[in-house]
N, C-alpha and C positions, 0 to 999 in steps of 0.2 A: 648200884646206878641204871638207872632207866636211860637205854639208848634210844635216841631219836633222830630222824632224818626230816629235814624240812624240804617242801615241796613247792614252790611258788616261782610263777616267772619276774616278781617285782625285788630286786636287791635290797631295798629299803625293806621293805617287809618281811624278809629273812633275817634280817639285821635284826629287826626290831622283836622279832621271835626268839632268835637265839639269845638276845638279853634277858627278856622276860624269864625264859626256862631255865636258863642257866645261873639266874639269880638264886634257883630252889637248889638246896644241897642234893638231894638225890637225882636230879635230872641232868643230861648231858647231852649236847647236840653233837652227832659222830659225822654228818654229811649234809649238804645242801645240792639241791637239784632245781632248774629254771625250768623244765619240762617235763612230760609224762616220759619221754625214752630217755632222759638221763635218771629219770628216777627208779625206771626198771633196773637200768645198770649198774645205778649205785646200791640197789637194795641187794645185789646179788655180792656186792663188794662187803658193804658194812654190816649185812644182817642186823639191822635194827630192832629194838623191842616194839616201836611205836612210829608210825610215818605222819605226818601231819601233811595233807595233802589239799592243793588248792584244785577246783573242778576246771577252771577255764584258762588254758594254757595255748600257745603255740604249738601247732604238730599234735600228738597224742595228747586228748586234755586226761584229766584226772580221774573219769570214770574207765577211760580205755586202758589207763595206768593201774587203777587198782584189779582189773580184770587179769590182766597181764602177769602182775605180781603174784596174785593169787592163784593163779594156774601153775606155777612154780612152787610156790609156797603157801599152802592153803593155809597154816596159821598166823600169819602175818597180821598184826593188828593196825589196821589204816583208820584215820578218822579224817574226813572231809573238813577243813577249816576255810570257809568261803563267805564272800558277802552276800551270795545268793539263797536265797530260800523258796524259789518257786517250787510247787508241787512235782513237777516234771522234774528239774534237777533231785531234789529229795528222793523222788524215788529210783530214778536212774542209780544213785549213789548206792543207796540201800540194797536194790536188787543186784549191783555187782558185788556186794559182800562188804560193804564199809561197817566198820565197827563203830561208828559214830560219826555226828555230823554236827560242825561248832560253826559259830558265826564269827567273825573277825573281830566284833564289838566286845567280846568275851574279856573279863580282867584276868590279869595275871594268875590269881588264885581259881578262876574258874577253869584255865585253859589247863594249869599244872594238876588239878584234880581230876580233871578229866582226861588226861595223859595218864596219871597214874591208874585211874578205873579201868582204861584200856589195856594198860599191860598186865592188870587182874585179869582182863577177859571178859570185863564188864562192857555194855553197850552205852555209850554217852550221847546225849542228845540236846540240844539248845533248846528250851522250854516251848519256843514259838515252832519249832521243828517238830517235836513232839504231837504238838498240838495238830498240827497239820497232817501228821500221818495216821493220827487216831481219826480224823475227818475222814481221810481218804478210808480207814478200814470201815468206818460206819454207813459210809455214804453207798446206796446200791449203784450196781456196775452200771457205769456209761454207756449209752448207746452207740456203738461206733458209728463214725461217719462215713458215708459212702463215697466213693472216689469221686464222683462229679460234684458232691457236695463240699467234699475239699477243695476242689477248682474252684467253685464258686466263692468259699470262703477265702481263698487265697488271693482273689483278685479283688475280693472287699479289702483285704488287709493291705494293698497297694492304691486302693482310693478311688477304686473304681464304681460307677454309678451301676443301676439295675441296667439302664441302656449299653453301658461299655460292657458289660459283662454278658449282656446277651450277645451282643456282636462279636465280642471273642470267642463265644461258646458256640455260635450259631444256632441260639435258642432264643424264645420270646421273652420279653419282661417278665409277662406272667410265670413263665416257667423258671426265672430265675428268682421271683419273689416266693415261689411254691417251695423250692430248693431251701431260701432263706430261713422260711419258718421251720421248716423239718430240723433245719440246724439249731436254730432257737431253743426249738423244743427238746433237743436232745442234749444239749448244752445247759438247759434250764437257765437261760438267759432271755432279755426284753428288746435287745436292740444290737447292732452291727458292731459297736465298738466293743461291747462286753463279749460279744461271741468271740471276737478275733483274742482278746485280751485272755478269755477262758480256755480257747483253742490252744495259743501258745503255751498257757502254763500246764497245759496236761500234753505238750509235746505234740499236738497235731498239726501245727503248723511251726514250722522254722521261719 
């Protein structure tokens, strides 16, 4: 039997996952946690073969929990199961040591096969996630934004005009435009909305 721990802050989601997984003869759910902190504590008690981990939860988030668990049990197989597939989320999870990244629209068969694969030591990725990771690998290294460029972009994200931003940062509108042009060039975008969206996806803005 493959022993599984479910980590998600929504009881209905956990109940649904338990039902899907335990319909398989070789899978059993040995514990549930509603936060990253609970997951870390439960991992020590249950010692599961696979943990299905949500990303965004109150308190310690999924990535934090992955790091904490792998720090004490390096071989633990943790698969992210989430509704989010932004580049920043995927990269953070993979860099933290996740053994896989699945989306919650996966079918029962896909989920069960992914758990089995993870238990065998394989990496499991949703097709769209695999594509995003490949694009990240193939893309040239992005130029980092300077602290001032981040400040300007943060104010753009809040709806500020060039004049508003200039007043807030005590610089001229022309200087604001110059900073924005550099941001557009670094992020390979052509407008303010795309700059904010791309920066958020890359984890440059919160």
